[in-house]
C-alpha atoms as a printed R data frame, in Angstrom:
    type eleno elety resid chain resno       x       y      z
1   ATOM     1    CA   MET     A     1   6.117  24.037  1.199
2   ATOM     2    CA   THR     A     2   4.303  22.505  4.163
3   ATOM     3    CA   TYR     A     3   0.777  23.136  5.416
4   ATOM     4    CA   LEU     A     4   0.163  23.189  9.146
5   ATOM     5    CA   TYR     A     5  -3.020  22.832 11.162
6   ATOM     6    CA   TRP     A     6  -2.974  25.202 14.140
7   ATOM     7    CA   PHE     A     7  -4.563  23.984 17.384
8   ATOM     8    CA   THR     A     8  -5.986  27.253 18.629
9   ATOM     9    CA   ASN     A     9  -9.228  28.621 19.993
10  ATOM    10    CA   TYR     A    10  -9.055  31.698 17.768
11  ATOM    11    CA   ALA     A    11 -11.949  31.676 15.298
12  ATOM    12    CA   TRP     A    12 -10.719  34.277 12.801
13  ATOM    13    CA   SER     A    13  -9.213  31.822 10.318
14  ATOM    14    CA   ASP     A    14  -9.445  28.221  9.147
15  ATOM    15    CA   LYS     A    15  -6.409  27.480 11.326
16  ATOM    16    CA   ILE     A    16  -4.283  26.517  8.320
17  ATOM    17    CA   TRP     A    17  -0.838  28.067  7.892
18  ATOM    18    CA   LYS     A    18   1.911  27.385  5.406
19  ATOM    19    CA   ILE     A    19   5.683  27.513  5.703
20  ATOM    20    CA   SER     A    20   8.276  27.683  2.961
21  ATOM    21    CA   TRP     A    21  10.307  24.672  4.118
22  ATOM    22    CA   LYS     A    22   9.350  21.024  4.581
23  ATOM    23    CA   LEU     A    23   8.284  19.431  7.831
24  ATOM    24    CA   LYS     A    24   7.567  15.730  7.910
25  ATOM    25    CA   ALA     A    25   3.884  15.074  7.292
26  ATOM    26    CA   TRP     A    26   1.758  13.678 10.108
27  ATOM    27    CA   ASP     A    27   4.101  14.883 12.910
28  ATOM    28    CA   LEU     A    28   3.049  17.213 15.736
29  ATOM    29    CA   PHE     A    29   5.220  20.276 16.415
30  ATOM    30    CA   GLN     A    30   5.321  23.060 18.979
31  ATOM    31    CA   PHE     A    31   6.213  26.656 18.147
32  ATOM    32    CA   GLY     A    32   6.180  28.943 21.150
33  ATOM    33    CA   GLU     A    33   3.136  27.958 23.163
34  ATOM    34    CA   ASP     A    34   1.164  26.713 20.139
35  ATOM    35    CA   TYR     A    35   0.875  23.264 18.589
36  ATOM    36    CA   TYR     A    36   0.825  22.494 14.869
37  ATOM    37    CA   LEU     A    37   0.091  19.308 12.968
38  ATOM    38    CA   SER     A    38   1.960  18.910  9.688
39  ATOM    39    CA   LEU     A    39  -0.465  18.041  6.873
40  ATOM    40    CA   GLY     A    40   2.268  17.713  4.261
41  ATOM    41    CA   ASP     A    41   2.342  19.574  0.957
42  ATOM    42    CA   GLU     A    42  -1.066  18.501 -0.393
43  ATOM    43    CA   ILE     A    43  -4.350  19.655  1.120
44  ATOM    44    CA   SER     A    44  -7.868  20.338 -0.117
45  ATOM    45    CA   PHE     A    45  -8.545  23.841 -1.524
46  ATOM    46    CA   PHE     A    46  -4.891  24.815 -1.070
47  ATOM    47    CA   GLU     A    47  -5.462  28.050 -3.015
48  ATOM    48    CA   GLN     A    48  -7.525  29.428 -0.126
49  ATOM    49    CA   TYR     A    49  -4.691  29.335  2.382
50  ATOM    50    CA   VAL     A    50  -2.339  32.289  2.063
51  ATOM    51    CA   TYR     A    51  -1.254  32.899  5.664
52  ATOM    52    CA   GLU     A    52   2.417  32.094  6.092
53  ATOM    53    CA   ILE     A    53   4.606  31.676  9.145
54  ATOM    54    CA   ARG     A    54   7.928  33.389  8.462
55  ATOM    55    CA   GLU     A    55  10.178  31.945 11.120
56  ATOM    56    CA   ILE     A    56  13.396  30.009 11.062
57  ATOM    57    CA   GLU     A    57  13.071  26.266 10.922
58  ATOM    58    CA   ASP     A    58  14.795  25.372 14.187
59  ATOM    59    CA   LYS     A    59  12.112  27.122 16.238
60  ATOM    60    CA   PHE     A    60   9.710  24.244 15.573
61  ATOM    61    CA   LYS     A    61  10.073  21.540 18.221
62  ATOM    62    CA   LEU     A    62   9.015  17.984 17.397
63  ATOM    63    CA   ILE     A    63   6.488  16.761 19.986
64  ATOM    64    CA   GLU     A    64   5.099  13.522 18.538
65  ATOM    65    CA   LYS     A    65   6.208  11.603 15.456
66  ATOM    66    CA   ASN     A    66   3.478  10.145 13.247
67  ATOM    67    CA   LEU     A    67   0.642  11.450 15.376
68  ATOM    68    CA   ILE     A    68  -1.720  10.421 12.596
69  ATOM    69    CA   SER     A    69  -1.297   8.128  9.612
70  ATOM    70    CA   LYS     A    70  -1.180   8.761  5.877
71  ATOM    71    CA   GLU     A    71  -4.646   7.184  5.555
72  ATOM    72    CA   THR     A    72  -6.050   9.473  8.238
73  ATOM    73    CA   ILE     A    73  -4.729  12.540  6.398
74  ATOM    74    CA   GLN     A    74  -6.409  11.241  3.224
75  ATOM    75    CA   PHE     A    75  -9.622  10.743  5.190
76  ATOM    76    CA   ILE     A    76  -9.473  14.306  6.581
77  ATOM    77    CA   ASN     A    77  -8.794  15.810  3.142
78  ATOM    78    CA   TYR     A    78 -11.699  13.812  1.708
79  ATOM    79    CA   MET     A    79 -14.106  15.143  4.344
80  ATOM    80    CA   VAL     A    80 -12.970  18.719  3.689
81  ATOM    81    CA   TYR     A    81 -13.200  18.435 -0.083
82  ATOM    82    CA   GLU     A    82 -16.351  16.338 -0.515
83  ATOM    83    CA   ARG     A    83 -18.295  18.048  2.272
84  ATOM    84    CA   TYR     A    84 -16.891  21.500  1.350
85  ATOM    85    CA   CYS     A    85 -16.159  22.090  5.004
86  ATOM    86    CA   PRO     A    86 -13.331  24.017  6.724
87  ATOM    87    CA   TYR     A    87 -10.536  22.028  8.319
88  ATOM    88    CA   TYR     A    88 -11.357  23.095 11.863
89  ATOM    89    CA   ASN     A    89 -14.844  21.579 11.582
90  ATOM    90    CA   VAL     A    90 -13.410  18.299 10.317
91  ATOM    91    CA   MET     A    91 -10.356  18.045 12.546
92  ATOM    92    CA   LYS     A    92 -12.422  18.165 15.741
93  ATOM    93    CA   TYR     A    93 -13.791  14.716 14.874
94  ATOM    94    CA   PHE     A    94 -10.290  13.231 14.641
95  ATOM    95    CA   LEU     A    95  -8.290  15.061 17.304
96  ATOM    96    CA   PRO     A    96  -9.206  17.100 20.405
97  ATOM    97    CA   GLN     A    97  -8.617  20.832 20.437
98  ATOM    98    CA   GLU     A    98  -6.590  20.460 23.653
99  ATOM    99    CA   ILE     A    99  -3.909  18.487 21.853
100 ATOM   100    CA   ASP     A   100  -1.456  18.937 24.743
101 ATOM   101    CA   LYS     A   101  -3.792  16.900 26.960
102 ATOM   102    CA   LEU     A   102  -3.829  14.105 24.388
103 ATOM   103    CA   VAL     A   103  -0.016  14.057 24.391
104 ATOM   104    CA   GLU     A   104   0.036  13.953 28.206
105 ATOM   105    CA   ARG     A   105  -2.264  10.921 28.168
106 ATOM   106    CA   LYS     A   106  -0.091   8.951 25.784
107 ATOM   107    CA   ILE     A   107  -0.354   5.176 26.114
108 ATOM   108    CA   TRP     A   108   2.358   2.770 24.973
109 ATOM   109    CA   LYS     A   109   1.924  -0.243 22.735
110 ATOM   110    CA   LYS     A   110   1.171  -3.406 24.666
111 ATOM   111    CA   LYS     A   111   3.452  -6.380 24.181
112 ATOM   112    CA   SER     A   112   1.856  -9.630 22.998
113 ATOM   113    CA   ALA     A   113   4.864 -11.827 22.212
114 ATOM   114    CA   SER     A   114   4.469 -13.848 25.410
115 ATOM   115    CA   LEU     A   115   0.851 -14.760 24.764
116 ATOM   116    CA   ILE     A   116   0.155 -18.421 24.107
117 ATOM   117    CA   LYS     A   117  -2.816 -20.184 22.611
118 ATOM   118    CA   GLY     A   118  -5.337 -21.203 25.227
119 ATOM   119    CA   GLY     A   119  -8.273 -20.045 27.257
120 ATOM   120    CA   PRO     A   120 -11.955 -20.379 26.451
121 ATOM   121    CA   ALA     A   121 -12.905 -20.753 22.804
122 ATOM   122    CA   LEU     A   122 -15.322 -18.235 21.387
123 ATOM   123    CA   ALA     A   123 -18.471 -19.633 19.826
124 ATOM   124    CA   GLY     A   124 -19.460 -19.466 16.199
125 ATOM   125    CA   GLU     A   125 -17.690 -19.571 12.886
126 ATOM   126    CA   GLY     A   126 -15.634 -16.613 14.008
127 ATOM   127    CA   PHE     A   127 -15.625 -14.432 17.120
128 ATOM   128    CA   ASN     A   128 -19.317 -14.321 17.922
129 ATOM   129    CA   PHE     A   129 -19.544 -10.926 19.598
130 ATOM   130    CA   LEU     A   130 -22.977 -10.265 18.071
131 ATOM   131    CA   VAL     A   131 -25.424 -12.008 20.339
132 ATOM   132    CA   ASN     A   132 -28.474 -13.708 18.953
133 ATOM   133    CA   LYS     A   133 -30.352 -12.954 15.762
134 ATOM   134    CA   ILE     A   134 -27.559 -12.189 13.298
135 ATOM   135    CA   PRO     A   135 -25.958 -14.706 10.941
136 ATOM   136    CA   PRO     A   136 -22.414 -15.524 12.088
137 ATOM   137    CA   THR     A   137 -19.872 -13.104 10.702
138 ATOM   138    CA   PRO     A   138 -16.666 -15.024  9.909
139 ATOM   139    CA   LEU     A   139 -14.272 -12.345 11.114
140 ATOM   140    CA   ILE     A   140 -11.680 -14.861 12.214
141 ATOM   141    CA   LYS     A   141 -11.825 -18.573 11.535
142 ATOM   142    CA   GLY     A   142 -11.749 -20.545 14.736
143 ATOM   143    CA   GLY     A   143 -10.307 -18.332 17.397
144 ATOM   144    CA   ASP     A   144  -9.133 -18.810 20.949
145 ATOM   145    CA   LEU     A   145  -9.067 -16.203 23.663
146 ATOM   146    CA   LYS     A   146  -6.166 -15.721 26.059
147 ATOM   147    CA   ASP     A   147  -7.724 -14.551 29.309
148 ATOM   148    CA   GLY     A   148  -6.497 -11.043 30.032
149 ATOM   149    CA   GLY     A   149  -4.559 -10.922 26.808
150 ATOM   150    CA   ILE     A   150  -5.600 -10.553 23.214
151 ATOM   151    CA   PRO     A   151  -7.518 -12.807 20.805
152 ATOM   152    CA   LEU     A   152  -5.580 -15.458 18.916
153 ATOM   153    CA   THR     A   153  -6.194 -17.178 15.605
154 ATOM   154    CA   GLU     A   154  -6.709 -20.921 15.624
155 ATOM   155    CA   GLY     A   155  -3.039 -21.199 14.672
156 ATOM   156    CA   GLY     A   156  -2.073 -19.501 17.923
157 ATOM   157    CA   GLN     A   157  -0.937 -16.222 16.404
158 ATOM   158    CA   SER     A   158  -1.945 -12.894 17.896
159 ATOM   159    CA   ILE     A   159  -4.285 -10.747 15.844
160 ATOM   160    CA   ASP     A   160  -2.668  -7.605 14.487
161 ATOM   161    CA   TRP     A   161  -5.619  -6.151 12.568
162 ATOM   162    CA   GLN     A   162  -8.664  -4.145 13.605
163 ATOM   163    CA   THR     A   163 -12.395  -4.495 13.006
164 ATOM   164    CA   LEU     A   164 -14.801  -1.546 13.269
165 ATOM   165    CA   ILE     A   165 -18.473  -2.265 13.977
166 ATOM   166    CA   VAL     A   166 -20.796   0.725 13.554
167 ATOM   167    CA   PHE     A   167 -24.171   0.801 15.301
168 ATOM   168    CA   PRO     A   168 -27.010   3.298 14.729
169 ATOM   169    CA   ASP     A   169 -27.421   4.067 18.436
170 ATOM   170    CA   LEU     A   170 -26.322   3.072 21.923
171 ATOM   171    CA   ARG     A   171 -29.393   0.927 22.580
172 ATOM   172    CA   THR     A   172 -28.726  -1.218 19.524
173 ATOM   173    CA   LEU     A   173 -25.057  -1.537 20.441
174 ATOM   174    CA   ILE     A   174 -25.836  -2.751 23.970
175 ATOM   175    CA   ASN     A   175 -28.604  -5.106 22.893
176 ATOM   176    CA   MET     A   176 -26.649  -6.746 20.099
177 ATOM   177    CA   THR     A   177 -23.221  -7.236 21.636
178 ATOM   178    CA   ASP     A   178 -22.019  -9.564 24.328
179 ATOM   179    CA   ASP     A   179 -21.352  -7.936 27.726
180 ATOM   180    CA   GLU     A   180 -18.309 -10.068 28.494
181 ATOM   181    CA   PHE     A   181 -16.817  -9.441 25.076
182 ATOM   182    CA   ARG     A   182 -17.083  -5.663 25.542
183 ATOM   183    CA   LYS     A   183 -15.101  -5.940 28.789
184 ATOM   184    CA   GLN     A   184 -12.032  -7.443 27.113
185 ATOM   185    CA   PRO     A   185  -8.958  -5.149 27.165
186 ATOM   186    CA   TRP     A   186  -8.610  -5.326 23.362
187 ATOM   187    CA   VAL     A   187 -12.223  -4.208 22.785
188 ATOM   188    CA   ASP     A   188 -13.309  -0.566 22.959
189 ATOM   189    CA   THR     A   189 -16.758   1.006 22.878
190 ATOM   190    CA   LEU     A   190 -16.738   4.527 21.442
191 ATOM   191    CA   LEU     A   191 -19.646   6.743 22.455
192 ATOM   192    CA   SER     A   192 -20.241  10.477 22.199
193 ATOM   193    CA   THR     A   193 -21.010  10.450 25.935
194 ATOM   194    CA   ASN     A   194 -17.528   9.217 26.886
195 ATOM   195    CA   THR     A   195 -15.386  11.686 28.815
196 ATOM   196    CA   GLN     A   196 -12.497  13.428 27.032
197 ATOM   197    CA   ASN     A   197 -10.079  11.379 29.103
198 ATOM   198    CA   GLN     A   198 -11.753   8.163 27.894
199 ATOM   199    CA   LYS     A   199 -11.735   9.393 24.294
200 ATOM   200    CA   ASP     A   200  -8.036  10.291 24.446
201 ATOM   201    CA   LYS     A   201  -7.110   6.868 25.824
202 ATOM   202    CA   SER     A   202  -9.213   5.219 23.116
203 ATOM   203    CA   ARG     A   203  -7.423   7.239 20.416
204 ATOM   204    CA   TRP     A   204  -4.012   6.087 21.634
205 ATOM   205    CA   ASN     A   205  -5.055   2.440 21.941
206 ATOM   206    CA   ILE     A   206  -6.539   2.466 18.439
207 ATOM   207    CA   LYS     A   207  -3.521   4.264 16.957
208 ATOM   208    CA   LEU     A   208  -1.072   1.819 18.563
209 ATOM   209    CA   GLY     A   209  -3.091  -1.280 17.661
210 ATOM   210    CA   ASN     A   210  -3.838  -2.258 21.272
211 ATOM   211    CA   THR     A   211  -7.545  -2.234 20.403
212 ATOM   212    CA   LYS     A   212  -8.601  -4.981 17.992
213 ATOM   213    CA   PHE     A   213 -12.398  -4.636 17.983
214 ATOM   214    CA   ILE     A   214 -14.039  -1.202 17.963
215 ATOM   215    CA   PHE     A   215 -17.747  -0.772 18.660
216 ATOM   216    CA   ALA     A   216 -18.828   2.740 17.696
217 ATOM   217    CA   THR     A   217 -21.864   4.898 17.171
218 ATOM   218    CA   HIS     A   218 -21.925   7.059 14.028
219 ATOM   219    CA   SER     A   219 -20.187  10.167 15.352
220 ATOM   220    CA   GLU     A   220 -17.221   8.204 16.761
221 ATOM   221    CA   ILE     A   221 -15.964   6.451 13.623
222 ATOM   222    CA   PHE     A   222 -13.338   9.139 12.920
223 ATOM   223    CA   GLN     A   223 -10.236   7.526 14.385
224 ATOM   224    CA   ASN     A   224  -6.570   7.074 13.545
225 ATOM   225    CA   TYR     A   225  -6.724   3.352 12.799
226 ATOM   226    CA   ASN     A   226  -3.621   1.212 13.047
227 ATOM   227    CA   ASN     A   227  -4.451  -1.692 10.724
228 ATOM   228    CA   LEU     A   228  -8.148  -1.593  9.850
229 ATOM   229    CA   LYS     A   229  -9.141  -4.668  7.855
230 ATOM   230    CA   LYS     A   230 -12.924  -4.857  8.203
231 ATOM   231    CA   ILE     A   231 -15.886  -2.515  8.733
232 ATOM   232    CA   ILE     A   232 -19.338  -3.773  9.667
233 ATOM   233    CA   ILE     A   233 -22.201  -1.291  9.651
234 ATOM   234    CA   PHE     A   234 -25.848  -1.733 10.495
235 ATOM   235    CA   TYR     A   235 -27.612   0.035  7.667
236 ATOM   236    CA   PRO     A   236 -28.967   3.411  8.887
237 ATOM   237    CA   HIS     A   237 -32.527   3.480  7.604
238 ATOM   238    CA   LYS     A   238 -33.715   6.646  9.320
239 ATOM   239    CA   ARG     A   239 -32.943  10.051  7.846
240 ATOM   240    CA   TYR     A   240 -31.560  11.463 11.107
241 ATOM   241    CA   TYR     A   241 -28.580   9.135 10.752
242 ATOM   242    CA   ALA     A   242 -27.243  11.792  8.384
243 ATOM   243    CA   ASN     A   243 -25.200  14.327 10.323
244 ATOM   244    CA   GLN     A   244 -26.840  17.761 10.216
245 ATOM   245    CA   GLN     A   245 -23.814  19.786 11.343
246 ATOM   246    CA   ASP     A   246 -20.618  20.598  9.467
247 ATOM   247    CA   PRO     A   247 -19.282  18.426  8.037
248 ATOM   248    CA   ARG     A   248 -22.681  17.224  6.806
249 ATOM   249    CA   TYR     A   249 -22.368  13.566  5.859
250 ATOM   250    CA   LYS     A   250 -24.199  10.274  5.598
251 ATOM   251    CA   THR     A   251 -22.466   7.587  7.588
252 ATOM   252    CA   LEU     A   252 -22.885   4.889  4.960
253 ATOM   253    CA   ALA     A   253 -21.161   7.038  2.315
254 ATOM   254    CA   VAL     A   254 -18.331   7.801  4.748
255 ATOM   255    CA   VAL     A   255 -17.633   4.176  5.664
256 ATOM   256    CA   GLN     A   256 -17.711   3.242  1.982
257 ATOM   257    CA   LYS     A   257 -14.957   5.803  1.412
258 ATOM   258    CA   MET     A   258 -13.119   4.523  4.478
259 ATOM   259    CA   SER     A   259 -13.060   1.022  2.997
260 ATOM   260    CA   GLU     A   260 -11.357   2.488 -0.094
261 ATOM   261    CA   ILE     A   261  -8.798   4.522  1.853
262 ATOM   262    CA   TYR     A   262  -7.882   1.738  4.276
263 ATOM   263    CA   LYS     A   263  -8.299  -1.006  1.638
264 ATOM   264    CA   CYS     A   264 -10.481  -3.027  3.979
265 ATOM   265    CA   GLU     A   265 -13.576  -5.175  3.645
266 ATOM   266    CA   LEU     A   266 -16.987  -3.572  4.183
267 ATOM   267    CA   GLU     A   267 -20.018  -5.552  5.329
268 ATOM   268    CA   ILE     A   268 -23.464  -3.904  5.436
269 ATOM   269    CA   ILE     A   269 -26.081  -5.580  7.640
270 ATOM   270    CA   GLU     A   270 -29.489  -4.590  6.305
271 ATOM   271    CA   ASN     A   271 -31.705  -5.695  9.183
């Protein structure tokens, strides 16, 4: 048994189908003109989903292997179960409805083997991307920057993990981060105002590990992370930092669950 998420604009169902045979979880398939994401054999509220596709197996064409990770599936199932929200209202935060456009905009993993230690050193105990006013966050001890490449540890090794920094709003993000740091090719700023093309490129770069530092506002934290090792969040004091649309959630509770799923460190900055 495999459960499939159907990328469709039809609103009559929760867009979840099941098939009697197994398809590899996390892969994207095409059947006819429609696209389906395999969720595996375990989903939230499985007893609600009775619609079944009765077709022979070889009609499903593999489009993209491992479109999302095991951790991302766990994250999606958590949001559905804990927020008691249908899959189509959760999935839209993780993947665009026009999934064919995302596939067309695929980006390949950037090579870093040729990078060498050098370039300007970044200030502070670690990479000091937070300007001014905040105690140094020791993300990476030492740290050199290869101009046009990716950040290196003081031992000269390229960084293969990701750090997510969550800001309450765009103004805070701009005021508290360094302009030059945000321009680096391994840094991405995720905003709700970004175009769909920008969002799709960001999703690929994050999935492939090309992006090492991710600055995000609250609604953009739902990504398919490659190797997330640390989350930093500025504590959301105001009540409107709780999302009022399905899935209704408080960002702090979500990132706390993310730290469990991804087994990464969580740092909460109170003021």
